[in-house]
ZAMARGU-4260 file (C-alpha; in steps of 0.2 Angstrom, whole numbers, plus 5000, padded with zeros to 4 digits):
<rodrens>
0) 5555/5395/5308 | 5541/5385/5300 | 5538/5383/5281 | 5521/5377/5275 | 5521/5365/5261
5) 5507/5357/5250 | 5502/5340/5256 | 5496/5324/5247 | 5496/5305/5252 | 5495/5290/5240
10) 5497/5276/5253 | 5502/5278/5271 | 5502/5267/5287 | 5508/5274/5303 | 5505/5273/5322
15) 5503/5286/5336 | 5520/5280/5343 | 5529/5288/5328 | 5527/5305/5336 | 5537/5301/5350
20) 5553/5298/5341 | 5562/5292/5357 | 5577/5280/5358 | 5577/5262/5361 | 5592/5251/5364
25) 5603/5252/5349 | 5602/5236/5338 | 5615/5232/5325 | 5609/5229/5308 | 5613/5214/5298
30) 5604/5220/5282 | 5613/5218/5266 | 5620/5234/5259 | 5616/5240/5241 | 5632/5244/5233
35) 5631/5260/5222 | 5644/5270/5213 | 5650/5285/5224 | 5655/5301/5217 | 5659/5312/5232
40) 5659/5309/5251 | 5657/5323/5263 | 5666/5316/5278 | 5673/5333/5282 | 5655/5340/5284
45) 5653/5334/5302 | 5663/5347/5312 | 5656/5358/5326 | 5642/5370/5320 | 5636/5386/5328
50) 5617/5386/5323 | 5604/5399/5330 | 5613/5400/5346 | 5616/5382/5349 | 5633/5374/5348
55) 5632/5357/5339 | 5648/5347/5344 | 5658/5338/5330 | 5653/5320/5326 | 5668/5308/5327
60) 5664/5303/5309 | 5679/5291/5308 | 5668/5280/5320 | 5653/5280/5309 | 5654/5267/5294
65) 5658/5276/5279 | 5643/5270/5269 | 5633/5281/5281 | 5642/5297/5278 | 5633/5310/5267
70) 5638/5307/5249 | 5633/5311/5231 | 5630/5295/5221 | 5624/5289/5205 | 5605/5285/5207
75) 5593/5278/5194 | 5575/5282/5199 | 5559/5287/5190 | 5555/5299/5205 | 5556/5318/5200
80) 5570/5329/5206 | 5567/5335/5224 | 5560/5318/5230 | 5565/5310/5246 | 5567/5291/5245
85) 5569/5282/5262 | 5575/5264/5261 | 5572/5257/5278 | 5580/5240/5276 | 5597/5247/5270
90) 5596/5262/5282 | 5598/5275/5268 | 5589/5291/5263 | 5591/5298/5246 | 5587/5316/5240
95) 5585/5315/5221 | 5596/5327/5211 | 5596/5331/5193 | 5607/5321/5181 | 5604/5304/5188
100) 5612/5309/5205 | 5606/5309/5223 | 5612/5314/5240 | 5613/5299/5251 | 5612/5300/5270
105) 5614/5286/5283 | 5598/5285/5294 | 5592/5276/5310 | 5575/5268/5310 | 5562/5262/5322
110) 5555/5245/5325 | 5539/5252/5318 | 5548/5260/5304 | 5549/5243/5295 | 5530/5242/5293
115) 5528/5260/5286 | 5528/5262/5268 | 5519/5274/5256 | 5520/5292/5250 | 5517/5309/5259
120) 5522/5327/5257 | 5531/5337/5269 | 5518/5348/5277 | 5530/5359/5286 | 5547/5360/5293
125) 5555/5367/5309 | 5572/5372/5315 | 5576/5367/5333 | 5558/5360/5336 | 5549/5357/5352
130) 5546/5338/5356 | 5529/5332/5362 | 5529/5314/5366 | 5512/5305/5364 | 5502/5300/5379
135) 5505/5282/5375 | 5523/5284/5377 | 5521/5293/5393 | 5511/5278/5400 | 5526/5267/5396
140) 5539/5280/5401 | 5534/5291/5416 | 5550/5300/5414 | 5543/5309/5399 | 5526/5312/5405
145) 5530/5330/5410 | 5533/5334/5391 | 5516/5328/5384 | 5507/5345/5386 | 5521/5358/5388
150) 5534/5349/5377 | 5552/5348/5378 | 5560/5364/5372 | 5573/5365/5359 | 5591/5360/5363
155) 5605/5348/5361 | 5596/5335/5371 | 5580/5336/5362 | 5576/5319/5353 | 5571/5329/5337
160) 5588/5337/5336 | 5592/5352/5326 | 5578/5350/5312 | 5562/5341/5309 | 5551/5338/5294
165) 5533/5334/5297 | 5523/5323/5285 | 5504/5326/5282 | 5492/5316/5272 | 5479/5322/5259
170) 5466/5325/5272 | 5477/5338/5280 | 5481/5326/5295 | 5497/5324/5303 | 5504/5306/5300
175) 5515/5308/5316 | 5529/5302/5305 | 5545/5313/5306 | 5562/5315/5298 | 5573/5323/5311
180) 5590/5325/5318 | 5598/5316/5333 | 5613/5319/5344 | 5615/5300/5345 | 5626/5298/5330
185) 5630/5280/5335 | 5612/5276/5332 | 5614/5278/5313 | 5612/5262/5304 | 5602/5254/5318
190) 5584/5252/5324 | 5584/5264/5338 | 5569/5275/5339 | 5550/5273/5341 | 5547/5274/5322
195) 5553/5290/5315 | 5568/5292/5303 | 5583/5300/5311 | 5598/5308/5303 | 5614/5315/5311
200) 5611/5333/5315 | 5624/5339/5302 | 5614/5329/5289 | 5597/5334/5294 | 5603/5353/5293
205) 5609/5349/5275 | 5593/5340/5270 | 5582/5354/5278 | 5591/5367/5267 | 5586/5357/5251
210) 5568/5355/5255 | 5557/5367/5246 | 5538/5370/5247 | 5528/5358/5236 | 5544/5349/5231
215) 5548/5336/5244 | 5539/5319/5242 | 5543/5306/5254 | 5544/5288/5247 | 5547/5273/5259
220) 5553/5259/5249 | 5553/5241/5256 | 5566/5229/5248
</rodrens>
């Protein structure tokens, strides 16, 4: 299912490699963590899920650092409710709630992700998306060349996971930047993709359910 949203861009830098969202070797992060007050941690929200005919396996969440578990926190920001704020250095994504709160998710970022910052609206979103790697990626990785035109169909091995949010600029052009799921839960907190922002599948399903037409701004904050 696709939901069409309004789109607008204030400032945006992205490369064509972002559309690939493939996995690179997992690299541990030494980035200092921003400590915030935690109100509620959803560590029990990572069990098996039956979703549109796909059986998502449980995530061994006890093997994921607790700071990257989905949680509601105190969060001071001038951004309006419904904004998505991505902090790439600290590997967090925030969905702004009323009353000075936010849902915080752990994320994995790409090497190119550190150079991306700006604002863009979610143009549309998709459940169980098809993956189309860019031609540049296929040149580097012949094993994915077969998916450039036809695409890799939805499934548990698809690099975009269970959901994807697509970001467009004010000219109606795809930025090639995605927020998407991943079956590779151990990549959360690392630099492991070609540039997109990845969440655990159970987390991207939760975030996807919160995004509404005209309400979801992405803000990449470099600190």
